PDB file of N, H, CA, C and O in Angstrom:
ATOM      1  N   MET A   1      22.930 216.085-112.388  1.00  0.00           N
ATOM      2  CA  MET A   1      21.509 216.320-112.225  1.00  0.00           C
ATOM      3  C   MET A   1      21.021 217.435-113.156  1.00  0.00           C
ATOM      4  O   MET A   1      19.890 217.394-113.642  1.00  0.00           O
ATOM      5  N   LEU A   2      21.874 218.421-113.398  1.00  0.00           N
ATOM      6  H   LEU A   2      22.792 218.455-113.003  1.00  0.00           H
ATOM      7  CA  LEU A   2      21.437 219.524-114.262  1.00  0.00           C
ATOM      8  C   LEU A   2      21.146 219.063-115.683  1.00  0.00           C
ATOM      9  O   LEU A   2      20.343 219.686-116.377  1.00  0.00           O
ATOM     10  N   GLY A   3      21.780 217.988-116.127  1.00  0.00           N
ATOM     11  H   GLY A   3      22.432 217.482-115.563  1.00  0.00           H
ATOM     12  CA  GLY A   3      21.606 217.520-117.492  1.00  0.00           C
ATOM     13  C   GLY A   3      20.400 216.610-117.697  1.00  0.00           C
ATOM     14  O   GLY A   3      20.087 216.254-118.834  1.00  0.00           O
ATOM     15  N   LEU A   4      19.722 216.228-116.626  1.00  0.00           N
ATOM     16  H   LEU A   4      19.976 216.517-115.703  1.00  0.00           H
ATOM     17  CA  LEU A   4      18.591 215.312-116.756  1.00  0.00           C
ATOM     18  C   LEU A   4      17.347 216.076-117.203  1.00  0.00           C
ATOM     19  O   LEU A   4      16.932 217.036-116.554  1.00  0.00           O
ATOM     20  N   LYS A   5      16.759 215.642-118.312  1.00  0.00           N
ATOM     21  H   LYS A   5      17.096 214.862-118.839  1.00  0.00           H
ATOM     22  CA  LYS A   5      15.549 216.265-118.852  1.00  0.00           C
ATOM     23  C   LYS A   5      14.505 215.177-119.049  1.00  0.00           C
ATOM     24  O   LYS A   5      14.520 214.467-120.054  1.00  0.00           O
ATOM     25  N   HIS A   6      13.610 215.051-118.100  1.00  0.00           N
ATOM     26  H   HIS A   6      13.598 215.628-117.283  1.00  0.00           H
ATOM     27  CA  HIS A   6      12.570 214.022-118.146  1.00  0.00           C
ATOM     28  C   HIS A   6      11.332 214.587-117.452  1.00  0.00           C
ATOM     29  O   HIS A   6      11.462 215.290-116.451  1.00  0.00           O
ATOM     30  N   PRO A   7      10.148 214.296-117.958  1.00  0.00           N
ATOM     31  CA  PRO A   7       8.942 214.873-117.353  1.00  0.00           C
ATOM     32  C   PRO A   7       8.699 214.444-115.899  1.00  0.00           C
ATOM     33  O   PRO A   7       7.981 215.130-115.171  1.00  0.00           O
ATOM     34  N   ASN A   8       9.276 213.338-115.474  1.00  0.00           N
ATOM     35  H   ASN A   8       9.858 212.780-116.066  1.00  0.00           H
ATOM     36  CA  ASN A   8       9.054 212.863-114.112  1.00  0.00           C
ATOM     37  C   ASN A   8      10.229 213.141-113.181  1.00  0.00           C
ATOM     38  O   ASN A   8      10.287 212.588-112.083  1.00  0.00           O
ATOM     39  N   ILE A   9      11.162 213.986-113.599  1.00  0.00           N
ATOM     40  H   ILE A   9      11.115 214.435-114.491  1.00  0.00           H
ATOM     41  CA  ILE A   9      12.286 214.388-112.749  1.00  0.00           C
ATOM     42  C   ILE A   9      12.171 215.886-112.493  1.00  0.00           C
ATOM     43  O   ILE A   9      12.088 216.681-113.430  1.00  0.00           O
ATOM     44  N   VAL A  10      12.167 216.264-111.216  1.00  0.00           N
ATOM     45  H   VAL A  10      12.234 215.618-110.455  1.00  0.00           H
ATOM     46  CA  VAL A  10      12.085 217.675-110.843  1.00  0.00           C
ATOM     47  C   VAL A  10      13.375 218.359-111.270  1.00  0.00           C
ATOM     48  O   VAL A  10      14.471 217.860-111.015  1.00  0.00           O
ATOM     49  N   LYS A  11      13.231 219.509-111.922  1.00  0.00           N
ATOM     50  H   LYS A  11      12.340 219.914-112.129  1.00  0.00           H
ATOM     51  CA  LYS A  11      14.392 220.232-112.445  1.00  0.00           C
ATOM     52  C   LYS A  11      15.080 221.047-111.347  1.00  0.00           C
ATOM     53  O   LYS A  11      14.426 221.605-110.466  1.00  0.00           O
ATOM     54  N   ILE A  12      16.401 221.101-111.421  1.00  0.00           N
ATOM     55  H   ILE A  12      16.932 220.648-112.137  1.00  0.00           H
ATOM     56  CA  ILE A  12      17.188 221.944-110.524  1.00  0.00           C
ATOM     57  C   ILE A  12      17.255 223.339-111.140  1.00  0.00           C
ATOM     58  O   ILE A  12      17.705 223.508-112.273  1.00  0.00           O
ATOM     59  N   GLU A  13      16.803 224.330-110.383  1.00  0.00           N
ATOM     60  H   GLU A  13      16.437 224.193-109.463  1.00  0.00           H
ATOM     61  CA  GLU A  13      16.821 225.715-110.854  1.00  0.00           C
ATOM     62  C   GLU A  13      18.121 226.424-110.470  1.00  0.00           C
ATOM     63  O   GLU A  13      18.530 227.379-111.130  1.00  0.00           O
ATOM     64  N   GLY A  14      18.761 225.959-109.411  1.00  0.00           N
ATOM     65  H   GLY A  14      18.429 225.183-108.875  1.00  0.00           H
ATOM     66  CA  GLY A  14      20.003 226.573-108.971  1.00  0.00           C
ATOM     67  C   GLY A  14      20.538 225.866-107.749  1.00  0.00           C
ATOM     68  O   GLY A  14      19.861 225.032-107.149  1.00  0.00           O
ATOM     69  N   TYR A  15      21.767 226.210-107.384  1.00  0.00           N
ATOM     70  H   TYR A  15      22.317 226.888-107.872  1.00  0.00           H
ATOM     71  CA  TYR A  15      22.395 225.609-106.213  1.00  0.00           C
ATOM     72  C   TYR A  15      23.543 226.496-105.766  1.00  0.00           C
ATOM     73  O   TYR A  15      23.977 227.385-106.499  1.00  0.00           O
ATOM     74  N   GLY A  16      24.029 226.251-104.568  1.00  0.00           N
ATOM     75  H   GLY A  16      23.677 225.529-103.972  1.00  0.00           H
ATOM     76  CA  GLY A  16      25.155 227.040-104.090  1.00  0.00           C
ATOM     77  C   GLY A  16      25.577 226.621-102.694  1.00  0.00           C
ATOM     78  O   GLY A  16      24.998 225.715-102.095  1.00  0.00           O
ATOM     79  N   ALA A  17      26.582 227.288-102.198  1.00  0.00           N
ATOM     80  H   ALA A  17      27.052 228.024-102.685  1.00  0.00           H
ATOM     81  CA  ALA A  17      27.099 227.025-100.859  1.00  0.00           C
ATOM     82  C   ALA A  17      27.177 228.311-100.053  1.00  0.00           C
ATOM     83  O   ALA A  17      27.919 228.393 -99.074  1.00  0.00           O
ATOM     84  N   ASP A  18      26.409 229.317-100.466  1.00  0.00           N
ATOM     85  H   ASP A  18      25.807 229.250-101.262  1.00  0.00           H
ATOM     86  CA  ASP A  18      26.449 230.616 -99.805  1.00  0.00           C
ATOM     87  C   ASP A  18      25.087 230.976 -99.205  1.00  0.00           C
ATOM     88  O   ASP A  18      24.744 232.152 -99.091  1.00  0.00           O
ATOM     89  N   GLY A  19      24.317 229.958 -98.823  1.00  0.00           N
ATOM     90  H   GLY A  19      24.596 229.002 -98.915  1.00  0.00           H
ATOM     91  CA  GLY A  19      22.991 230.199 -98.262  1.00  0.00           C
ATOM     92  C   GLY A  19      23.062 230.893 -96.913  1.00  0.00           C
ATOM     93  O   GLY A  19      24.046 230.771 -96.183  1.00  0.00           O
ATOM     94  N   LEU A  20      21.999 231.624 -96.596  1.00  0.00           N
ATOM     95  H   LEU A  20      21.200 231.723 -97.189  1.00  0.00           H
ATOM     96  CA  LEU A  20      21.937 232.384 -95.356  1.00  0.00           C
ATOM     97  C   LEU A  20      20.527 232.257 -94.783  1.00  0.00           C
ATOM     98  O   LEU A  20      19.540 232.431 -95.497  1.00  0.00           O
ATOM     99  N   VAL A  21      20.442 231.952 -93.485  1.00  0.00           N
ATOM    100  H   VAL A  21      21.244 231.811 -92.904  1.00  0.00           H
ATOM    101  CA  VAL A  21      19.163 231.910 -92.776  1.00  0.00           C
ATOM    102  C   VAL A  21      19.244 232.908 -91.632  1.00  0.00           C
ATOM    103  O   VAL A  21      20.198 232.909 -90.854  1.00  0.00           O
ATOM    104  N   LYS A  22      18.224 233.758 -91.543  1.00  0.00           N
ATOM    105  H   LYS A  22      17.450 233.757 -92.175  1.00  0.00           H
ATOM    106  CA  LYS A  22      18.132 234.705 -90.433  1.00  0.00           C
ATOM    107  C   LYS A  22      17.001 234.249 -89.525  1.00  0.00           C
ATOM    108  O   LYS A  22      15.840 234.203 -89.930  1.00  0.00           O
ATOM    109  N   LYS A  23      17.355 233.914 -88.297  1.00  0.00           N
ATOM    110  H   LYS A  23      18.299 233.951 -87.967  1.00  0.00           H
ATOM    111  CA  LYS A  23      16.385 233.448 -87.302  1.00  0.00           C
ATOM    112  C   LYS A  23      15.610 234.642 -86.736  1.00  0.00           C
ATOM    113  O   LYS A  23      16.104 235.769 -86.767  1.00  0.00           O
ATOM    114  N   PRO A  24      14.392 234.403 -86.216  1.00  0.00           N
ATOM    115  CA  PRO A  24      13.626 235.494 -85.598  1.00  0.00           C
ATOM    116  C   PRO A  24      14.393 236.181 -84.461  1.00  0.00           C
ATOM    117  O   PRO A  24      14.163 237.354 -84.167  1.00  0.00           O
ATOM    118  N   SER A  25      15.293 235.447 -83.835  1.00  0.00           N
ATOM    119  H   SER A  25      15.479 234.494 -84.073  1.00  0.00           H
ATOM    120  CA  SER A  25      16.092 236.021 -82.742  1.00  0.00           C
ATOM    121  C   SER A  25      17.158 236.986 -83.252  1.00  0.00           C
ATOM    122  O   SER A  25      17.778 237.706 -82.469  1.00  0.00           O
ATOM    123  N   GLY A  26      17.369 236.997 -84.575  1.00  0.00           N
ATOM    124  H   GLY A  26      16.865 236.412 -85.211  1.00  0.00           H
ATOM    125  CA  GLY A  26      18.405 237.845 -85.150  1.00  0.00           C
ATOM    126  C   GLY A  26      19.679 237.087 -85.479  1.00  0.00           C
ATOM    127  O   GLY A  26      20.559 237.607 -86.164  1.00  0.00           O
ATOM    128  N   ARG A  27      19.777 235.858 -84.991  1.00  0.00           N
ATOM    129  H   ARG A  27      19.061 235.436 -84.434  1.00  0.00           H
ATOM    130  CA  ARG A  27      20.958 235.027 -85.261  1.00  0.00           C
ATOM    131  C   ARG A  27      20.999 234.661 -86.745  1.00  0.00           C
ATOM    132  O   ARG A  27      19.962 234.379 -87.346  1.00  0.00           O
ATOM    133  N   GLU A  28      22.187 234.666 -87.329  1.00  0.00           N
ATOM    134  H   GLU A  28      23.029 234.895 -86.841  1.00  0.00           H
ATOM    135  CA  GLU A  28      22.368 234.308 -88.730  1.00  0.00           C
ATOM    136  C   GLU A  28      23.166 233.018 -88.850  1.00  0.00           C
ATOM    137  O   GLU A  28      24.163 232.817 -88.155  1.00  0.00           O
ATOM    138  N   ILE A  29      22.714 232.158 -89.733  1.00  0.00           N
ATOM    139  H   ILE A  29      21.905 232.320 -90.297  1.00  0.00           H
ATOM    140  CA  ILE A  29      23.457 230.938 -90.063  1.00  0.00           C
ATOM    141  C   ILE A  29      23.926 231.112 -91.494  1.00  0.00           C
ATOM    142  O   ILE A  29      23.113 231.244 -92.409  1.00  0.00           O
ATOM    143  N   LYS A  30      25.242 231.111 -91.688  1.00  0.00           N
ATOM    144  H   LYS A  30      25.902 231.003 -90.944  1.00  0.00           H
ATOM    145  CA  LYS A  30      25.825 231.417 -92.991  1.00  0.00           C
ATOM    146  C   LYS A  30      26.442 230.179 -93.629  1.00  0.00           C
ATOM    147  O   LYS A  30      26.620 229.143 -92.987  1.00  0.00           O
ATOM    148  N   LYS A  31      26.761 230.318 -94.904  1.00  0.00           N
ATOM    149  H   LYS A  31      26.617 231.159 -95.426  1.00  0.00           H
ATOM    150  CA  LYS A  31      27.465 229.301 -95.693  1.00  0.00           C
ATOM    151  C   LYS A  31      26.726 227.966 -95.741  1.00  0.00           C
ATOM    152  O   LYS A  31      27.341 226.904 -95.643  1.00  0.00           O
ATOM    153  N   LEU A  32      25.405 228.027 -95.891  1.00  0.00           N
ATOM    154  H   LEU A  32      24.905 228.889 -95.971  1.00  0.00           H
ATOM    155  CA  LEU A  32      24.615 226.812 -96.016  1.00  0.00           C
ATOM    156  C   LEU A  32      24.603 226.335 -97.463  1.00  0.00           C
ATOM    157  O   LEU A  32      24.512 227.142 -98.388  1.00  0.00           O
ATOM    158  N   VAL A  33      24.695 225.040 -97.651  1.00  0.00           N
ATOM    159  H   VAL A  33      24.769 224.384 -96.899  1.00  0.00           H
ATOM    160  CA  VAL A  33      24.584 224.445 -98.985  1.00  0.00           C
ATOM    161  C   VAL A  33      23.099 224.315 -99.303  1.00  0.00           C
ATOM    162  O   VAL A  33      22.320 223.894 -98.447  1.00  0.00           O
ATOM    163  N   TYR A  34      22.698 224.670-100.517  1.00  0.00           N
ATOM    164  H   TYR A  34      23.330 225.012-101.212  1.00  0.00           H
ATOM    165  CA  TYR A  34      21.290 224.608-100.896  1.00  0.00           C
ATOM    166  C   TYR A  34      21.121 224.158-102.348  1.00  0.00           C
ATOM    167  O   TYR A  34      22.027 224.290-103.171  1.00  0.00           O
ATOM    168  N   ILE A  35      19.947 223.629-102.631  1.00  0.00           N
ATOM    169  H   ILE A  35      19.211 223.521-101.962  1.00  0.00           H
ATOM    170  CA  ILE A  35      19.529 223.279-103.992  1.00  0.00           C
ATOM    171  C   ILE A  35      18.132 223.854-104.180  1.00  0.00           C
ATOM    172  O   ILE A  35      17.244 223.589-103.369  1.00  0.00           O
ATOM    173  N   MET A  36      17.922 224.636-105.233  1.00  0.00           N
ATOM    174  H   MET A  36      18.643 224.852-105.891  1.00  0.00           H
ATOM    175  CA  MET A  36      16.608 225.174-105.557  1.00  0.00           C
ATOM    176  C   MET A  36      15.991 224.291-106.641  1.00  0.00           C
ATOM    177  O   MET A  36      16.589 224.077-107.695  1.00  0.00           O
ATOM    178  N   LEU A  37      14.794 223.785-106.371  1.00  0.00           N
ATOM    179  H   LEU A  37      14.308 223.958-105.515  1.00  0.00           H
ATOM    180  CA  LEU A  37      14.092 222.923-107.313  1.00  0.00           C
ATOM    181  C   LEU A  37      12.878 223.648-107.870  1.00  0.00           C
ATOM    182  O   LEU A  37      12.352 224.567-107.242  1.00  0.00           O
ATOM    183  N   GLU A  38      12.433 223.233-109.053  1.00  0.00           N
ATOM    184  H   GLU A  38      12.860 222.487-109.563  1.00  0.00           H
ATOM    185  CA  GLU A  38      11.222 223.814-109.623  1.00  0.00           C
ATOM    186  C   GLU A  38      10.034 223.495-108.717  1.00  0.00           C
ATOM    187  O   GLU A  38      10.031 222.487-108.012  1.00  0.00           O
ATOM    188  N   HIS A  39       9.030 224.363-108.746  1.00  0.00           N
ATOM    189  H   HIS A  39       9.032 225.183-109.319  1.00  0.00           H
ATOM    190  CA  HIS A  39       7.817 224.131-107.959  1.00  0.00           C
ATOM    191  C   HIS A  39       6.981 223.054-108.646  1.00  0.00           C
ATOM    192  O   HIS A  39       6.744 223.103-109.853  1.00  0.00           O
ATOM    193  N   VAL A  40       6.550 222.096-107.861  1.00  0.00           N
ATOM    194  H   VAL A  40       6.743 222.056-106.881  1.00  0.00           H
ATOM    195  CA  VAL A  40       5.682 221.033-108.376  1.00  0.00           C
ATOM    196  C   VAL A  40       4.436 221.013-107.503  1.00  0.00           C
ATOM    197  O   VAL A  40       4.518 220.777-106.298  1.00  0.00           O
ATOM    198  N   SER A  41       3.291 221.259-108.111  1.00  0.00           N
ATOM    199  H   SER A  41       3.224 221.450-109.090  1.00  0.00           H
ATOM    200  CA  SER A  41       2.053 221.247-107.338  1.00  0.00           C
ATOM    201  C   SER A  41       1.579 219.812-107.122  1.00  0.00           C
ATOM    202  O   SER A  41       1.977 218.901-107.849  1.00  0.00           O
ATOM    203  N   GLY A  42       0.743 219.625-106.135  1.00  0.00           N
ATOM    204  H   GLY A  42       0.420 220.365-105.544  1.00  0.00           H
ATOM    205  CA  GLY A  42       0.153 218.314-105.909  1.00  0.00           C
ATOM    206  C   GLY A  42       0.719 217.575-104.717  1.00  0.00           C
ATOM    207  O   GLY A  42       0.130 216.579-104.296  1.00  0.00           O
ATOM    208  N   GLY A  43       1.820 218.009-104.156  1.00  0.00           N
ATOM    209  H   GLY A  43       2.297 218.818-104.498  1.00  0.00           H
ATOM    210  CA  GLY A  43       2.359 217.363-102.969  1.00  0.00           C
ATOM    211  C   GLY A  43       3.282 216.203-103.278  1.00  0.00           C
ATOM    212  O   GLY A  43       3.609 215.929-104.433  1.00  0.00           O
ATOM    213  N   LEU A  44       3.691 215.531-102.221  1.00  0.00           N
ATOM    214  H   LEU A  44       3.426 215.753-101.283  1.00  0.00           H
ATOM    215  CA  LEU A  44       4.641 214.432-102.314  1.00  0.00           C
ATOM    216  C   LEU A  44       3.920 213.092-102.369  1.00  0.00           C
ATOM    217  O   LEU A  44       2.841 212.935-101.798  1.00  0.00           O
ATOM    218  N   LEU A  45       4.518 212.133-103.055  1.00  0.00           N
ATOM    219  H   LEU A  45       5.394 212.260-103.519  1.00  0.00           H
ATOM    220  CA  LEU A  45       3.966 210.784-103.100  1.00  0.00           C
ATOM    221  C   LEU A  45       3.888 210.207-101.693  1.00  0.00           C
ATOM    222  O   LEU A  45       2.924 209.518-101.360  1.00  0.00           O
ATOM    223  N   PHE A  46       4.891 210.479-100.867  1.00  0.00           N
ATOM    224  H   PHE A  46       5.674 211.038-101.138  1.00  0.00           H
ATOM    225  CA  PHE A  46       4.886 209.994 -99.491  1.00  0.00           C
ATOM    226  C   PHE A  46       3.650 210.491 -98.739  1.00  0.00           C
ATOM    227  O   PHE A  46       2.987 209.718 -98.048  1.00  0.00           O
ATOM    228  N   ASP A  47       3.343 211.791 -98.878  1.00  0.00           N
ATOM    229  H   ASP A  47       3.882 212.419 -99.440  1.00  0.00           H
ATOM    230  CA  ASP A  47       2.179 212.359 -98.199  1.00  0.00           C
ATOM    231  C   ASP A  47       0.880 211.744 -98.713  1.00  0.00           C
ATOM    232  O   ASP A  47      -0.042 211.497 -97.936  1.00  0.00           O
ATOM    233  N   LEU A  48       0.807 211.499-100.003  1.00  0.00           N
ATOM    234  H   LEU A  48       1.556 211.700-100.634  1.00  0.00           H
ATOM    235  CA  LEU A  48      -0.370 210.860-100.585  1.00  0.00           C
ATOM    236  C   LEU A  48      -0.579 209.475 -99.985  1.00  0.00           C
ATOM    237  O   LEU A  48      -1.701 209.100 -99.645  1.00  0.00           O
ATOM    238  N   CYS A  49       0.504 208.722 -99.858  1.00  0.00           N
ATOM    239  H   CYS A  49       1.415 209.026-100.134  1.00  0.00           H
ATOM    240  CA  CYS A  49       0.420 207.380 -99.265  1.00  0.00           C
ATOM    241  C   CYS A  49      -0.001 207.456 -97.806  1.00  0.00           C
ATOM    242  O   CYS A  49      -0.777 206.618 -97.346  1.00  0.00           O
ATOM    243  N   GLN A  50       0.495 208.446 -97.070  1.00  0.00           N
ATOM    244  H   GLN A  50       1.125 209.126 -97.444  1.00  0.00           H
ATOM    245  CA  GLN A  50       0.115 208.603 -95.668  1.00  0.00           C
ATOM    246  C   GLN A  50      -1.366 208.946 -95.526  1.00  0.00           C
ATOM    247  O   GLN A  50      -2.034 208.476 -94.606  1.00  0.00           O
ATOM    248  N   THR A  51      -1.875 209.775 -96.450  1.00  0.00           N
ATOM    249  H   THR A  51      -1.332 210.157 -97.197  1.00  0.00           H
ATOM    250  CA  THR A  51      -3.267 210.210 -96.387  1.00  0.00           C
ATOM    251  C   THR A  51      -4.223 209.095 -96.789  1.00  0.00           C
ATOM    252  O   THR A  51      -5.224 208.852 -96.115  1.00  0.00           O
ATOM    253  N   LEU A  52      -3.910 208.421 -97.889  1.00  0.00           N
ATOM    254  H   LEU A  52      -3.097 208.619 -98.437  1.00  0.00           H
ATOM    255  CA  LEU A  52      -4.819 207.416 -98.424  1.00  0.00           C
ATOM    256  C   LEU A  52      -4.642 206.042 -97.816  1.00  0.00           C
ATOM    257  O   LEU A  52      -5.551 205.215 -97.879  1.00  0.00           O
ATOM    258  N   GLY A  53      -3.490 205.785 -97.229  1.00  0.00           N
ATOM    259  H   GLY A  53      -2.751 206.457 -97.177  1.00  0.00           H
ATOM    260  CA  GLY A  53      -3.188 204.426 -96.787  1.00  0.00           C
ATOM    261  C   GLY A  53      -2.895 203.590 -98.018  1.00  0.00           C
ATOM    262  O   GLY A  53      -2.116 204.007 -98.876  1.00  0.00           O
ATOM    263  N   GLY A  54      -3.504 202.418 -98.119  1.00  0.00           N
ATOM    264  H   GLY A  54      -4.136 202.079 -97.423  1.00  0.00           H
ATOM    265  CA  GLY A  54      -3.336 201.603 -99.324  1.00  0.00           C
ATOM    266  C   GLY A  54      -4.023 202.252-100.514  1.00  0.00           C
ATOM    267  O   GLY A  54      -5.132 202.769-100.386  1.00  0.00           O
ATOM    268  N   MET A  55      -3.375 202.227-101.664  1.00  0.00           N
ATOM    269  H   MET A  55      -2.473 201.806-101.768  1.00  0.00           H
ATOM    270  CA  MET A  55      -3.965 202.912-102.814  1.00  0.00           C
ATOM    271  C   MET A  55      -4.445 201.955-103.898  1.00  0.00           C
ATOM    272  O   MET A  55      -4.987 202.399-104.910  1.00  0.00           O
ATOM    273  N   GLY A  56      -4.262 200.690-103.712  1.00  0.00           N
ATOM    274  H   GLY A  56      -3.822 200.329-102.889  1.00  0.00           H
ATOM    275  CA  GLY A  56      -4.779 199.740-104.690  1.00  0.00           C
ATOM    276  C   GLY A  56      -3.773 199.393-105.774  1.00  0.00           C
ATOM    277  O   GLY A  56      -2.762 200.070-105.958  1.00  0.00           O
ATOM    278  N   GLU A  57      -4.081 198.324-106.479  1.00  0.00           N
ATOM    279  H   GLU A  57      -4.903 197.774-106.330  1.00  0.00           H
ATOM    280  CA  GLU A  57      -3.157 197.798-107.485  1.00  0.00           C
ATOM    281  C   GLU A  57      -2.994 198.721-108.690  1.00  0.00           C
ATOM    282  O   GLU A  57      -1.883 198.884-109.194  1.00  0.00           O
ATOM    283  N   ASP A  58      -4.085 199.324-109.156  1.00  0.00           N
ATOM    284  H   ASP A  58      -4.988 199.191-108.747  1.00  0.00           H
ATOM    285  CA  ASP A  58      -3.995 200.198-110.341  1.00  0.00           C
ATOM    286  C   ASP A  58      -3.137 201.429-110.075  1.00  0.00           C
ATOM    287  O   ASP A  58      -2.292 201.788-110.894  1.00  0.00           O
ATOM    288  N   ALA A  59      -3.349 202.072-108.942  1.00  0.00           N
ATOM    289  H   ALA A  59      -4.036 201.781-108.276  1.00  0.00           H
ATOM    290  CA  ALA A  59      -2.548 203.259-108.610  1.00  0.00           C
ATOM    291  C   ALA A  59      -1.099 202.868-108.366  1.00  0.00           C
ATOM    292  O   ALA A  59      -0.182 203.571-108.791  1.00  0.00           O
ATOM    293  N   GLY A  60      -0.893 201.755-107.687  1.00  0.00           N
ATOM    294  H   GLY A  60      -1.637 201.183-107.342  1.00  0.00           H
ATOM    295  CA  GLY A  60       0.472 201.279-107.452  1.00  0.00           C
ATOM    296  C   GLY A  60       1.196 200.995-108.750  1.00  0.00           C
ATOM    297  O   GLY A  60       2.371 201.330-108.894  1.00  0.00           O
ATOM    298  N   ARG A  61       0.497 200.372-109.707  1.00  0.00           N
ATOM    299  H   ARG A  61      -0.458 200.099-109.590  1.00  0.00           H
ATOM    300  CA  ARG A  61       1.081 200.077-111.015  1.00  0.00           C
ATOM    301  C   ARG A  61       1.421 201.381-111.754  1.00  0.00           C
ATOM    302  O   ARG A  61       2.462 201.477-112.404  1.00  0.00           O
ATOM    303  N   PHE A  62       0.540 202.375-111.648  1.00  0.00           N
ATOM    304  H   PHE A  62      -0.306 202.297-111.120  1.00  0.00           H
ATOM    305  CA  PHE A  62       0.759 203.673-112.295  1.00  0.00           C
ATOM    306  C   PHE A  62       2.052 204.320-111.793  1.00  0.00           C
ATOM    307  O   PHE A  62       2.894 204.734-112.590  1.00  0.00           O
ATOM    308  N   PHE A  63       2.203 204.405-110.462  1.00  0.00           N
ATOM    309  H   PHE A  63       1.519 204.068-109.815  1.00  0.00           H
ATOM    310  CA  PHE A  63       3.394 205.041-109.896  1.00  0.00           C
ATOM    311  C   PHE A  63       4.651 204.215-110.139  1.00  0.00           C
ATOM    312  O   PHE A  63       5.712 204.775-110.415  1.00  0.00           O
ATOM    313  N   LEU A  64       4.549 202.913-110.041  1.00  0.00           N
ATOM    314  H   LEU A  64       3.687 202.458-109.816  1.00  0.00           H
ATOM    315  CA  LEU A  64       5.705 202.056-110.283  1.00  0.00           C
ATOM    316  C   LEU A  64       6.178 202.184-111.726  1.00  0.00           C
ATOM    317  O   LEU A  64       7.383 202.215-111.979  1.00  0.00           O
ATOM    318  N   THR A  65       5.250 202.258-112.673  1.00  0.00           N
ATOM    319  H   THR A  65       4.271 202.233-112.468  1.00  0.00           H
ATOM    320  CA  THR A  65       5.612 202.430-114.086  1.00  0.00           C
ATOM    321  C   THR A  65       6.370 203.736-114.291  1.00  0.00           C
ATOM    322  O   THR A  65       7.355 203.773-115.028  1.00  0.00           O
ATOM    323  N   GLN A  66       5.915 204.810-113.643  1.00  0.00           N
ATOM    324  H   GLN A  66       5.114 204.780-113.045  1.00  0.00           H
ATOM    325  CA  GLN A  66       6.612 206.095-113.758  1.00  0.00           C
ATOM    326  C   GLN A  66       8.013 206.010-113.153  1.00  0.00           C
ATOM    327  O   GLN A  66       8.971 206.513-113.740  1.00  0.00           O
ATOM    328  N   LEU A  67       8.136 205.387-112.001  1.00  0.00           N
ATOM    329  H   LEU A  67       7.358 204.978-111.524  1.00  0.00           H
ATOM    330  CA  LEU A  67       9.444 205.254-111.361  1.00  0.00           C
ATOM    331  C   LEU A  67      10.404 204.431-112.212  1.00  0.00           C
ATOM    332  O   LEU A  67      11.570 204.794-112.363  1.00  0.00           O
ATOM    333  N   LEU A  68       9.924 203.336-112.762  1.00  0.00           N
ATOM    334  H   LEU A  68       8.977 203.040-112.640  1.00  0.00           H
ATOM    335  CA  LEU A  68      10.787 202.496-113.605  1.00  0.00           C
ATOM    336  C   LEU A  68      11.202 203.228-114.875  1.00  0.00           C
ATOM    337  O   LEU A  68      12.323 203.054-115.351  1.00  0.00           O
ATOM    338  N   ASP A  69      10.308 204.048-115.429  1.00  0.00           N
ATOM    339  H   ASP A  69       9.397 204.190-115.042  1.00  0.00           H
ATOM    340  CA  ASP A  69      10.633 204.840-116.612  1.00  0.00           C
ATOM    341  C   ASP A  69      11.763 205.823-116.305  1.00  0.00           C
ATOM    342  O   ASP A  69      12.671 205.994-117.118  1.00  0.00           O
ATOM    343  N   VAL A  70      11.713 206.462-115.152  1.00  0.00           N
ATOM    344  H   VAL A  70      10.975 206.323-114.491  1.00  0.00           H
ATOM    345  CA  VAL A  70      12.765 207.412-114.750  1.00  0.00           C
ATOM    346  C   VAL A  70      14.081 206.680-114.521  1.00  0.00           C
ATOM    347  O   VAL A  70      15.136 207.151-114.945  1.00  0.00           O
ATOM    348  N   ILE A  71      14.024 205.535-113.855  1.00  0.00           N
ATOM    349  H   ILE A  71      13.167 205.153-113.510  1.00  0.00           H
ATOM    350  CA  ILE A  71      15.250 204.771-113.604  1.00  0.00           C
ATOM    351  C   ILE A  71      15.880 204.322-114.919  1.00  0.00           C
ATOM    352  O   ILE A  71      17.100 204.384-115.072  1.00  0.00           O
ATOM    353  N   ALA A  72      15.070 203.874-115.857  1.00  0.00           N
ATOM    354  H   ALA A  72      14.079 203.823-115.732  1.00  0.00           H
ATOM    355  CA  ALA A  72      15.604 203.469-117.167  1.00  0.00           C
ATOM    356  C   ALA A  72      16.238 204.659-117.884  1.00  0.00           C
ATOM    357  O   ALA A  72      17.279 204.514-118.525  1.00  0.00           O
ATOM    358  N   TYR A  73      15.616 205.829-117.779  1.00  0.00           N
ATOM    359  H   TYR A  73      14.771 205.946-117.258  1.00  0.00           H
ATOM    360  CA  TYR A  73      16.165 207.032-118.402  1.00  0.00           C
ATOM    361  C   TYR A  73      17.516 207.404-117.805  1.00  0.00           C
ATOM    362  O   TYR A  73      18.464 207.730-118.518  1.00  0.00           O
ATOM    363  N   MET A  74      17.579 207.345-116.464  1.00  0.00           N
ATOM    364  H   MET A  74      16.808 207.079-115.884  1.00  0.00           H
ATOM    365  CA  MET A  74      18.811 207.741-115.791  1.00  0.00           C
ATOM    366  C   MET A  74      19.923 206.760-116.097  1.00  0.00           C
ATOM    367  O   MET A  74      21.044 206.928-115.616  1.00  0.00           O
TER     368      MET A  74
END
């Protein structure tokens, strides 16, 4: 994943297996596996579909073309 360079693929900024979460109660959860991704504004495609419902043929074609381009690249 680190080697993938494409405008439609979110970049991995870092990863590890030493993550730590501190709960408000004071409890700690250690040794969590994590992946840090670049920030992407605009939200998720899933959320957009939930908000808009059907998005029409033109929008569907737009997103499908982007997905197929990424799959071909990979």
